[in-house]
N, C-alpha and C positions, 0 to 999 in steps of 0.2 A: 626383589626387583620392582621398581616403581614404574607404573605406566603413565605416560603423559597423555592426558585426555584434553580435548579441546573443550573449553567452556562455551556452551551454547545458550543463548538467551532466546527462547522461543518467541516468535511473533504472536501478538494477540490475535484472536480470531477476528475476522472482518465482520463489522457490524454496520448497519445503516446509520448514516450521519457522521461517521468518523472522518477526520482530516489527517492525512499523513504528509509530513513536510520532508522535502529533499532539497538538495542544493539546486537553487534556481527554479524550483517548481513545487507544487503541492498537488495531492490527489484527494479529491472529495468523493467519498463513497455515498452513492445515492440510494441504492437498493441491493441487498444481498439475497439471492435465491438459493435453491438447493445446489446448483452447479455453477451458476453464472453471477457476475457482479456488474451492475450499471455504475459507471463512475465518470468523473471529469478529471482530466489531467491538465492542470492550469500552469502554463509557463508564466514567468514574471511579466514579460512584455506583451502577452496576448490580450487582445481586446475581447474576443469571444472564443469559447472552446466548445467543441461538440461533445455530446454524451457518447460514451463508448461502452462496449459490452465485451467482456472476456470471461474466461473460466476463472474460478477462484484460485486454482493452483498457479495460473499464469500471473495473476495480479500479486499473489504472495511472493512469487519468485522475483517479480519486478521490484517490489518493495524491498526485499532482502538484498538484491544486487545493487540497488541504489542507496542503501543504508538509510531507509526512511525512518522517521521518528513520529510517533503518534502524538498529535497535538491534544493536550488535555482540554476537556470542556465539553 
């Protein structure tokens, strides 16, 4: 009997300086601590965006739910 397993591609660990692209926006990682992440979520038409602070797990879930792609560089 064959078991049908979902193929999962794990997200890369969050690191300082990463840029994640999503549909209509991108997320810039400013600083990664032990439990928290400082980041900017930039929408396409926004002129200024505030710096945000969330837990690492919350940011990883947001990136996964929105099918974010890590921008190389």
